[in-house]
C-alpha positions as CSV (number, residue, x, y, z in Angstrom):
1,M,84.3,122.4,134.4
2,R,87.9,120.6,133.2
3,D,90.1,122.5,130.7
4,P,89.9,120.7,127.3
5,A,93.3,120.9,126.7
6,T,94.0,118.9,130.0
7,V,91.7,116.5,129.4
8,R,93.3,115.7,125.9
9,A,97.0,115.9,127.1
10,L,95.9,113.4,130.0
11,G,93.9,111.3,127.4
12,L,97.0,110.7,125.4
13,T,99.6,110.8,128.2
14,V,98.3,107.9,130.2
15,P,98.2,105.1,127.4
16,V,101.5,106.3,126.2
17,L,103.0,106.1,129.8
18,A,101.4,102.7,130.0
19,V,103.0,101.3,127.0
20,V,106.5,102.6,128.1
21,L,106.2,101.1,131.6
22,L,105.1,97.8,130.2
23,V,107.9,97.8,127.6
24,L,110.4,98.7,130.7
25,W,108.9,96.0,132.8
26,R,109.3,93.2,129.7
27,R,111.2,94.3,126.9
28,P,109.4,92.8,123.8
29,G,110.9,90.4,121.3
30,A,110.1,90.1,117.6
31,R,107.0,88.0,118.0
32,R,105.6,90.3,120.7
33,L,106.5,93.5,118.5
34,A,104.5,91.9,115.6
35,A,101.6,91.4,118.0
36,I,101.7,95.1,119.2
37,L,101.8,96.5,115.7
38,L,98.9,94.4,114.3
39,A,96.8,94.7,117.5
40,T,97.4,98.5,117.4
41,A,96.6,98.8,113.7
42,W,93.4,96.9,114.0
43,A,92.1,98.9,116.9
44,A,93.1,102.2,115.1
45,V,91.3,101.1,111.7
46,A,88.1,99.8,113.7
47,L,88.0,102.9,115.8
48,L,87.5,105.2,112.8
49,P,84.2,103.9,111.7
50,V,83.0,103.4,115.2
51,N,83.6,107.1,116.2
52,L,81.9,108.3,112.9
53,L,79.0,105.9,113.4
54,A,78.9,107.5,117.1
55,I,78.9,110.9,115.8
56,A,76.1,110.3,113.4
57,A,73.9,108.1,115.9
58,G,74.2,110.4,118.7
59,W,76.1,108.2,121.1
60,W,78.8,110.7,121.6
61,S,80.4,113.6,120.0
62,F,83.7,115.7,120.5
63,D,83.9,119.6,121.4
64,A,87.6,120.3,120.6
65,D,89.7,122.6,118.5
66,G,92.6,121.5,116.4
67,A,94.1,118.2,115.6
68,L,90.5,117.3,114.4
69,W,89.5,114.8,111.5
70,Q,85.8,114.6,110.8
71,G,84.9,115.7,114.2
72,I,87.4,113.2,115.9
73,P,90.4,114.2,118.0
74,V,93.3,112.8,116.4
75,D,95.2,112.5,119.8
76,L,92.3,110.8,121.5
77,W,92.0,108.3,118.6
78,L,95.6,107.3,118.9
79,A,95.4,107.0,122.7
80,W,92.6,104.7,122.3
81,A,94.2,102.7,119.8
82,L,97.4,102.3,122.2
83,L,95.1,101.4,124.9
84,W,93.1,98.4,123.3
85,G,96.0,97.5,121.2
86,A,99.4,97.7,122.4
87,V,98.6,97.2,126.1
88,P,97.0,94.0,125.8
89,A,99.6,92.9,123.5
90,L,102.3,93.7,126.2
91,V,100.5,91.8,129.0
92,A,99.3,88.9,127.2
93,P,99.7,85.9,127.8
94,A,100.7,86.9,131.5
95,L,97.4,88.0,132.7
96,P,93.9,86.2,131.9
97,P,92.2,87.8,129.0
98,L,88.9,88.2,130.7
99,L,90.8,90.2,133.3
100,V,92.9,92.4,131.0
101,G,89.7,92.9,128.7
102,G,87.5,93.7,131.9
103,A,90.3,96.3,133.1
104,L,90.6,98.0,129.9
105,V,86.6,98.1,129.5
106,W,86.3,99.6,133.0
107,V,89.3,102.2,132.4
108,D,87.1,103.4,129.0
109,L,83.8,103.5,130.9
110,A,85.6,105.6,133.5
111,F,87.3,108.0,130.9
112,M,84.5,108.6,128.7
113,P,82.4,110.6,131.4
114,W,85.6,112.0,132.7
115,G,86.5,113.6,129.3
116,A,83.9,116.2,129.5
117,P,83.6,118.9,127.8
118,V,85.8,117.2,125.3
119,V,83.6,114.0,125.0
120,R,79.8,114.6,124.9
121,L,78.1,111.6,125.9
122,G,74.5,110.9,124.6
123,D,71.6,109.0,126.3
124,A,72.6,105.6,124.4
125,W,76.7,106.0,124.7
126,L,76.7,102.3,126.2
127,V,75.5,101.2,122.8
128,G,78.3,102.6,121.1
129,E,80.9,101.2,123.7
130,A,79.6,97.8,123.3
131,I,79.9,98.0,119.5
132,A,83.6,99.5,120.2
133,V,84.4,96.7,122.2
134,L,83.4,93.8,119.8
135,A,84.7,95.7,116.8
136,A,88.0,97.0,118.2
137,L,89.4,95.5,121.5
138,V,88.1,91.8,121.0
139,P,89.7,91.2,117.6
140,A,92.9,93.2,118.6
141,Y,93.2,91.0,121.6
142,A,92.6,87.9,119.6
143,L,95.0,88.8,116.8
144,A,97.8,89.7,119.7
145,H,97.1,86.4,121.2
146,W,97.2,84.4,117.8
147,T,100.3,86.3,116.9
148,L,102.2,85.3,120.3
149,A,101.0,81.8,120.1
150,Q,101.8,81.6,116.4
151,R,98.2,80.3,115.3
152,H,95.7,81.1,112.6
153,V,98.4,82.5,110.4
154,T,95.7,83.1,107.3
155,V,93.7,85.2,109.7
156,R,96.2,87.4,110.7
157,A,98.0,87.8,107.2
158,W,94.5,89.0,106.2
159,A,94.3,91.4,109.1
160,Q,97.6,92.9,108.3
161,A,96.4,93.4,104.7
162,W,93.2,95.1,105.9
163,C,94.8,97.5,108.2
164,A,97.7,98.2,105.7
165,G,95.1,98.8,103.0
166,A,93.2,101.1,105.2
167,L,96.2,103.1,107.0
168,L,98.4,103.0,104.0
169,V,96.0,103.8,101.3
170,G,92.6,104.9,102.7
171,V,93.8,107.3,105.2
172,P,96.0,109.2,102.8
173,L,93.2,109.2,100.4
174,L,90.7,110.7,103.0
175,V,93.4,113.2,104.4
176,V,94.2,114.6,100.8
177,G,90.6,114.9,100.0
178,V,90.7,113.4,96.8
179,E,87.8,114.2,94.3
180,P,86.9,113.1,90.9
181,R,88.6,115.4,88.2
182,W,87.7,113.5,85.0
183,W,84.5,112.2,83.5
184,P,82.9,109.3,85.7
185,E,83.9,106.8,83.2
186,V,87.5,107.7,83.2
187,T,87.5,107.5,87.0
188,A,85.9,104.3,87.2
189,A,88.3,102.7,85.0
190,G,91.1,104.2,86.8
191,V,90.0,103.0,90.1
192,Q,89.5,99.4,88.4
193,V,93.0,99.4,87.2
194,A,94.3,100.3,90.8
195,V,92.6,97.5,92.2
196,V,93.9,95.2,89.7
197,V,97.4,96.2,90.3
198,S,96.7,95.8,94.0
199,V,96.0,91.9,93.3
200,P,99.7,90.9,93.2
201,A,100.1,92.3,96.8
202,V,97.0,90.3,98.3
203,A,98.3,87.2,96.5
204,A,101.6,87.5,97.7
205,M,100.3,87.9,101.5
206,R,98.3,84.7,101.0
207,E,101.4,83.0,99.7
208,L,103.4,84.0,102.6
209,A,100.8,82.4,104.8
210,R,100.0,79.4,103.0
211,V,103.4,78.2,101.9
212,G,105.8,80.0,104.2
213,G,103.6,79.9,107.4
214,G,104.2,83.5,107.9
215,T,102.9,87.0,107.4
216,P,104.3,90.2,105.9
217,L,105.3,91.6,108.8
218,P,109.2,91.6,109.3
219,Y,108.7,90.4,113.0
220,D,106.6,87.8,112.0
221,P,108.2,86.2,108.8
222,P,107.6,83.1,107.1
223,S,109.5,80.0,108.3
224,R,110.1,78.7,104.6
225,L,111.5,80.6,101.8
226,V,108.6,81.2,99.4
227,T,109.5,81.3,95.7
228,T,106.1,80.7,94.4
229,G,102.9,82.6,93.5
230,P,103.9,86.5,92.7
231,Y,107.4,85.4,94.3
232,A,108.0,83.3,91.2
233,Y,108.0,86.7,89.1
234,V,109.5,89.5,91.3
235,R,111.1,89.7,94.6
236,N,109.0,92.6,96.1
237,P,105.5,92.0,94.8
238,M,103.9,94.1,97.8
239,Q,106.1,97.3,97.4
240,A,105.8,97.1,93.6
241,S,102.0,96.9,93.7
242,M,101.6,99.6,96.4
243,A,103.8,102.0,94.1
244,L,101.5,101.3,91.1
245,V,98.4,101.7,93.0
246,F,99.3,105.3,94.4
247,S,100.8,106.1,90.8
248,M,97.4,105.0,89.4
249,L,95.4,107.0,91.8
250,A,97.5,109.8,91.4
251,V,96.7,109.8,87.7
252,T,92.9,109.0,88.3
253,F,92.3,111.8,90.7
254,A,94.8,114.4,89.2
255,E,96.5,114.7,92.6
256,P,100.1,114.9,92.6
257,L,100.5,114.4,96.5
258,L,99.6,110.8,96.0
259,L,102.8,110.3,94.2
260,L,104.5,110.7,97.5
261,G,103.0,107.3,98.4
262,A,104.6,105.8,95.5
263,V,108.2,107.4,96.3
264,V,107.8,106.6,99.9
265,T,107.2,102.9,98.9
266,V,110.1,102.6,96.6
267,V,112.6,104.6,99.1
268,Y,111.6,102.3,101.9
269,S,112.0,99.1,99.8
270,A,115.2,100.0,98.3
271,G,116.6,101.2,101.5
272,L,115.5,99.9,104.9
273,A,113.6,96.9,103.4
274,A,116.4,95.7,101.2
275,W,119.1,96.1,103.9
276,H,117.1,94.7,106.8
277,E,114.8,91.8,105.1
278,G,118.0,91.1,102.6
279,S,120.2,90.4,105.6
280,Q,117.6,88.5,107.3
281,M,116.6,86.4,104.5
282,E,120.3,85.5,103.8
283,E,120.8,84.5,107.3
284,A,117.7,82.5,107.3
285,F,117.9,80.6,104.1
286,G,121.7,80.9,102.9
287,E,122.3,79.6,99.4
288,R,118.7,79.0,98.6
289,W,117.9,82.8,99.1
290,T,121.2,83.6,97.2
291,A,120.1,81.4,94.2
292,Y,116.7,83.2,94.4
293,E,118.0,86.7,94.5
294,A,120.1,86.0,91.4
295,Q,117.3,84.8,89.2
296,V,114.1,87.1,90.1
297,P,114.3,90.9,89.8
298,V,113.2,93.4,92.6
299,W,111.1,95.4,90.6
300,V,110.4,94.5,87.0
301,P,108.8,91.3,87.0
302,R,109.8,88.2,84.9
303,W,107.4,87.2,81.9
304,R,107.8,83.5,82.7
305,P,107.9,82.3,86.3
306,L,111.1,80.9,88.0
307,D,111.4,77.3,87.7
308,G,110.8,76.4,91.3
309,P,109.4,73.6,93.4
310,P,107.5,71.0,91.2
311,A,103.7,70.9,91.2
312,S,101.0,68.5,89.7
313,L,97.6,69.0,88.1
314,F,95.4,65.9,88.5
315,V,92.9,66.0,85.7
316,A,90.0,63.2,85.2
317,A,90.7,61.5,81.7
318,D,87.1,60.6,81.6
319,C,85.8,64.3,81.6
320,T,86.0,66.0,78.1
321,M,86.0,69.7,80.0
322,C,88.9,68.6,82.2
323,T,91.1,66.8,79.8
324,G,90.5,70.1,77.2
325,L,91.8,72.2,80.2
326,G,94.8,70.0,80.7
327,R,95.7,70.2,76.9
328,W,95.3,73.8,76.8
329,L,97.8,74.4,79.8
330,L,100.3,71.7,78.3
331,D,100.1,73.7,74.9
332,R,101.3,76.8,76.7
333,R,104.3,74.9,78.1
334,P,103.8,75.6,82.1
335,V,106.9,76.0,84.1
336,A,107.4,73.3,86.7
337,L,103.9,71.9,86.6
338,D,103.1,68.3,85.7
339,V,99.6,67.5,84.1
340,R,98.9,63.9,85.1
341,P,95.7,61.7,84.9
342,A,93.5,61.8,88.0
343,A,93.6,57.9,88.3
344,E,97.3,57.9,89.3
345,H,96.4,59.6,92.5
346,P,96.5,57.5,95.5
347,E,93.1,58.8,96.6
348,V,89.8,59.2,94.7
349,L,89.6,62.7,93.6
350,R,86.4,64.4,92.9
351,R,87.4,67.5,91.3
352,I,90.5,68.7,89.3
353,T,93.5,68.9,91.9
354,Y,96.4,70.8,92.4
355,E,99.2,69.8,94.6
356,A,102.6,71.2,95.5
357,D,104.9,71.1,98.6
358,G,102.4,72.2,101.3
359,V,99.7,73.2,99.0
360,R,96.7,71.3,97.9
361,D,93.6,73.0,96.1
362,Q,90.8,71.8,94.2
363,G,88.3,72.9,91.4
364,V,88.6,76.5,90.5
365,A,91.3,77.1,93.1
366,A,93.5,74.6,91.5
367,L,93.2,76.1,88.2
368,A,94.0,79.4,89.4
369,R,97.1,78.0,90.7
370,A,98.0,76.1,87.5
371,L,97.6,79.5,85.7
372,G,100.5,81.0,87.9
373,H,102.9,78.3,85.8
374,V,102.1,80.0,82.3
375,H,103.2,83.5,82.3
376,L,102.7,86.8,84.0
377,G,99.3,87.5,82.3
378,W,97.5,84.3,83.2
379,A,99.2,84.4,86.7
380,L,97.6,87.8,87.2
381,A,94.3,86.3,86.1
382,G,94.7,83.1,88.3
383,W,95.4,85.3,91.1
384,T,92.4,87.5,90.8
385,L,90.3,84.1,90.3
386,A,91.5,82.8,93.7
387,L,90.2,85.7,95.7
388,P,87.5,84.9,98.0
389,G,84.3,85.6,96.9
390,I,85.2,85.6,93.1
391,R,86.8,82.1,93.5
392,H,83.5,80.9,95.3
393,F,81.2,82.3,92.7
394,A,83.0,80.8,89.8
395,Q,82.9,77.5,91.4
396,L,79.3,77.8,91.3
397,G,79.3,78.9,87.9
398,A,81.7,76.0,86.7
399,D,79.5,73.5,88.6
400,A,76.4,74.8,86.8
401,F,77.8,74.1,83.5
402,G,79.0,70.8,84.0
403,A,82.2,70.9,85.9
404,G,80.9,69.8,89.2
405,P,82.3,66.7,91.6
406,R,82.9,63.3,90.1
407,M,84.6,60.2,90.9
408,S,88.3,59.8,89.3
409,R,87.6,56.0,89.3
């Protein structure tokens, strides 16, 4: 019988050594680093629920002492994430995807039985292996490939947001083991407030992808300077949101340790991020960045948005509901937004339409965009309204109450 310590040591050493050798073989540039980080993060996040499900379903379990979380050896989890995340990102696209994927699956199929007695396999362990491949390896490889090829930026940005939320917020909550300390109503209200203050971070991610053509990762940045959306109010919407989320959760669960998350966020943003990203932005965008930096604060947001790129909202003049909405917006003196009759548009429009440089939205999504030109309160409502699911449900409701598609002329 193999020594459990040897199994765990080799299980971690082999993937780490493979990553080191691949890095020495071909030193990764900025874009490949982005691919490595995203693929590894996705694999790590996906493998946690897969292993928990495997233990519950009896596909496999772990017999180990020390460095465990919910019965999962942390070292083997990290090794698995490197093998299925960093390794394919380092070899793509030099080798065919099917060859790389097949080799990684073969290595995993060989290691799982070899991992005894640390890894105890059930009769249906191949079912769990197939689910792990589909949930972790395939998406991780696809995200790495798309990052290197600069494709599907919106999908990559959402994947980064999901991984960041899971690893930076979800994992600390699980590790600390937070429990409700107040009445259920107070806890529920606190969690809802934490969700609300996270909305600007999600909206900022979407803005970087849609307007800038990039993602929040410093190694996969936007190609255009983004000064719209949350960036019209504050320079660091993601870091500010994260600090507020940790602070709100610390109060909600009466857990002072969660305040460390807020402190780390502020220190990182004020230190490394301000130095590295600031110089990077100045080098990439020059005077435009300098002018933006002088007008938009770092942490405390403006109440009214920056007077940035002009946008137009096209409203049908023969639609009472639409013209009423247009008048309501004009009464609030929107910044850099021109409300115009839909008949002036060169196309035949069927819904209220928002247009700006690189952005076009219709219906409820157009209204959500327009609200961002009023002030911070309405902007937050607009960013929430624009979230997937909420936006689609709101559009169905609006259509049911008479705001459905109609010819502009």
